[in-house]
N, C-alpha and C positions, 0 to 999 in steps of 0.2 A: 760165800761172799755177802757181805750186807747190801741193803739198797744203798746205803749212803756211799759204800766203797764204790759200787758199781756206776754210780753219779760220779763220783770223783774221777773214777778211769776216763770214764766218758767227756767229762767237762776238760780235764787236762790234755787229752789226746786231740779233742776240738779244738781247744785253745791254741795249744803250743806245738801241733803236730805240723805235717810238711803242708806249707800253704804257697808254695812257691808259683809265681804266675798270677798272684793276686795284684792287679793294677788297678790303682785308683785314678788313673788318667791315662789319655792315650800314650802310644810309644814312639810317636814320630819325633825325630831329632828336628831341634829348631833352636838357634842360636839365643832366641830370647827366653828359651826355657831353662830351668834349674831341676834336674833331675834327682832325686835324692832316694838312696836304698837304706832301708833298716830293717830291724827285726822286731816281731811283736814281743819282746820280753824287757824285764824290768830293767837289764844292764843298756837299754836302749832309751833310757828315759827322756834323754835329749832330743832327740828328731821327735818323738812323741809328744811330749809336752809342748816343744817350740812350735810343731804344726798346729795341734789341737788348741794351743791358746793361741794362736796367731802372731807369736813373736818374730817367727821368721819372715812372714808377710810384712811386719813394720819398718823392716829394714832393708826390705828388697825394693827396687823400683818398681812402680805398677806395670811398666812394660816389660817386666820379666814374669813369667808364668813359672811357680814353683809345682812340679810334678812329684808324686810320690809312687815308690815301690816297695812292696813288702816281701821279704824272702825267708826262708828259713835255713839257709845253710850261705856259709862264706864263699865256697868256690862258684856257687850260683851268681852271686855280686861280682865276683872277679870276671865271671865270663862277660856278664852285661857290661862291666867299665871297658872290658877288650872290644866288645863289639859295638863300644860308643852310644848305648842305649841307657846308661847311667853316668851321671857326671862325677858325684859325690857319694860316698857311702860310709855308714857306721860297720864296722867289722872288727872281728878279735886280732890279734897279734901275727896269727899264723896266715890267716888270708891275706893280710896286708904285707907281710915277708914274702909269701909266696907271689902276690901279684905284683910286687915292685921287682922280683927277679925274674919273673916269667914274662912281663910285658916289652912290648919292644922299645929299646931305649930307656927302659926304666922307667915308663910313661904312667904309672901310679905309684904315689908317696904320700905320705902321711902329712895331714895338716895340723892336727890336736888331738889331744887326749880327749876322752869321752867318760871312760869309768876306771877305777881301780878295784880290783879285788871282785867278791864276788862269787868264790867256787869255793866248795867244801868236799871233804871225803866223808860220804854217809856210810855208817855201819849198818847192816841187817840186825834186828834184835836178837835174833838167834846165832848169828855168826861167831859169836864169842872172839871177835879180832879188838884187842888192846893196844896194838902195837906193830908197828911194821913185820917185827919177828913172826906175828900170827899171820901172814899173809900166805905163808905156805900152803899149798894146796887148794888155796881159797879161788873163789869165782868172782873178778871184779870187773865191772861195766864203766865205759866211758862212752861218750858219744863218737861221732865218726871217726878213722883214722886219721891221723895228722891233725886234728883240730886242737884247741888250746888245752882242754883238759886231757884229751889222750897224750898229749907230749908231755904235760904235768905229770900224769899217772905214770908213764914209761920211766922217765927221768928219776921219780921216786923211787921206783922199784930199783934202778940201775945204783941210786946212791946208797940203797939199803941191800946191794948186793944179791939182789933178788932177779930173776928173769922171767920174761912171760913163755907160756910152754911153746910157743912157735918158736921161740929160740932156744929150747933145750932145757926151759926152768920148770918151774914148780908153782907159777900164779897164771890161772886161765883169765886171760883178758878178752872181753866181748866189748866190741866196736859196735853198739846199736844207737838207734835214734832215741832220745829222751822220753817218749812215751812209751817205748818198748822197755828200758830200763826200769820205768814205773811197773808195768805191768810183771816183770821179772820179779821184781823186790815184793810186790805183792805175794807171788806165788811162793816166793822164798827160794828161788832158782839161782839167786846171786846173793854174795857174802856182802857186798859194798859197792858204791858208785863213787866217782870222780864227777861230778856235776855242777854246773852254774847255777844261779838263782833265775827263777823261783823254785827250780826241780828240787835244790838242796832242802828248802824250807818245807816243801811240800813232801819229800821222802821222810822228812823229821816229824813233822807235826801230825801228817794224816795217816803215816804208816808207822810211827814209833820207832824210826832210825835214830841212829846215835850219831852226832856230828861229832867225828873223833878228831877233825882239825880243819880250822880255815885255811884254804892255799896261802893266804896273804903272810899267815905266821912263818911260812917257808921262806919269804923273801925278805931282802934288805928293807930296813925301815917299813916291814909290813905293807908294803905297797909293790904292785905291779900291773902293767897294762892289761886291761883284760876287753876294752872295747876301744877303739881309735876311728877318728874322722880320717879316710883317705879321699883322694880325689884323683881323678884324670889330669893331669898336669898340663896337657893341651888346651883343656877347657880352662885351667885357672889362669893359664898365660893368656888366652885371649879374651878373658872376662875378670880382668883384675877386680874392678870395682863391685862387680856383684859378690866375688868370693870374700872380698874385705868385709863388705856390709854384712854377707852370711856368717862369717865368724865373729863379727861383733855379736850378733844375736845368739850364736853359739854358747859364746861366752856369758851373756847375759841370763841366757837360759840356764845356765849352770848355776848361777849364783841364786835364781830364783827357786830351782828345785830345792837347793840346800836350805833356804828360807823357808820352805813351805812343804814340809814331806808329807802331811796329811791331805792337801789338795792335789799334789802331784799322785797320792795313790787314788784319788777319786778321778782323776784324769787319766790314770792309765788303766782303771777298771773301765770307764766308760768308753775307752778306746776299742780295749777287748770285746765291751758288749756290743758297740755298733759296728765293728769291722770284722768280728768273727763270731757274734751271737752268744757268747759266754762271758763270764768274768771270773775271779778268783775271789776267794775269801778276804777281807779287809786284813785278818790277821796273817795270812800268807804274805800278802803284799806289803804290810808294814814291816814285818821281820826280813823279807827279802830286800827292802831298800835298805833297811838299817846295816845289811852287811855288804852294801857296794859304797864305794865312794865315788860320786859324781864329780869330776874334775876335767878340767881342760888340760892337764899336765900329762903329755903323753909318756912321763916315765921312762926317758930314753934307755937308760942303763938296762930296764927290764926287757924292752924290746931287744937288744942285742943279745942278752944273755937267754931269751928265749929262743932267739935263731942259733944259738950253740948248743942248745939243747936238741933242738929239731935236728941240726946237723949231724950230732954225733949219733940221733936215731936213723940216719940216713934219709931224712924226709928233703934235704935240699939238694939231691942230686950228688953226683961223684966229683965234680970240677971245682968243688969250694964256692965260696959266694964272697960276695962284698956289699954291705950295705951302709959303703960311706956317704950315700947320697939319697937315702931312704926318706928323710925328714925334707919336706919341700922349702927351699931357701927364699926368703922374701926378698924381690928387688927393689933395693933402697929407693931408686927412683919412681916405685909406683906409690900408688896412695893404699895398699894392701896393709892391713893390720896383723901382724904375726902375734902368736902368743905361744909358739911352741918351742 
């Protein structure tokens, strides 16, 4: 392994590995606080830019203190929402759906979209995979079981009449953390991986992987919700003005990011450097950002479709599910400005 490759492994593991429990402020509950959870990855550009540029603070009353929580997995965020230590959060559709279904009185709901797309299937250069028919006998990786990429991978296998080995099929599926996917890709111990950005671009540009397809190519209109803004609805109902103003800043941050991709990249890398000690190459961030649509549209149909796929896989329990109220309904008598 070359020095460059060793550094690449070390940097990506440090930057995007497990960092749950990193708190940028105290954890005390306070009605004058707005506690926001998000991940240190490019799909969460809205909260990163919104915080780093001060857009969120501009819209929120000075009497309200914005606190941030940085996590590395959706289930950890949902647990914090359940425990009332987080008020709003940016997560994928899987955690959003599970949070809604498992919370008391469906107390976790979707407020807005945050990103569409940004996941790809990357093939190892020595794997000789050119289509789904070549998956037989191959070792394919995706992050933790039940997460967005895992559901998409297993659904893709089913649609192509393939099964994972644990279900009696011929495709070996590894559910492992992104840094471990990187390591196995380096060693040639996996044939492909279904991963989100920036990992897809890292595997492609640093390790010579082949991007067999973008996941959005499998969805209607090439769009699917990959990051959503969700909330503890008790907090929303008790603090309509705070949430209304926050959503205004959320929408404005979306527009700013789409108008300023280069500065967004610089802010993202500065964030990684200041909070996690390292940054990614400009090229990796630029490509990753170009492969994601930053949008406030929650792409509702994709959320319902994702739930159907997860349910078929047995991820939503045995008693069926009801998502009829997963999107928060704005009270027409409040001054809350909705965009979902």
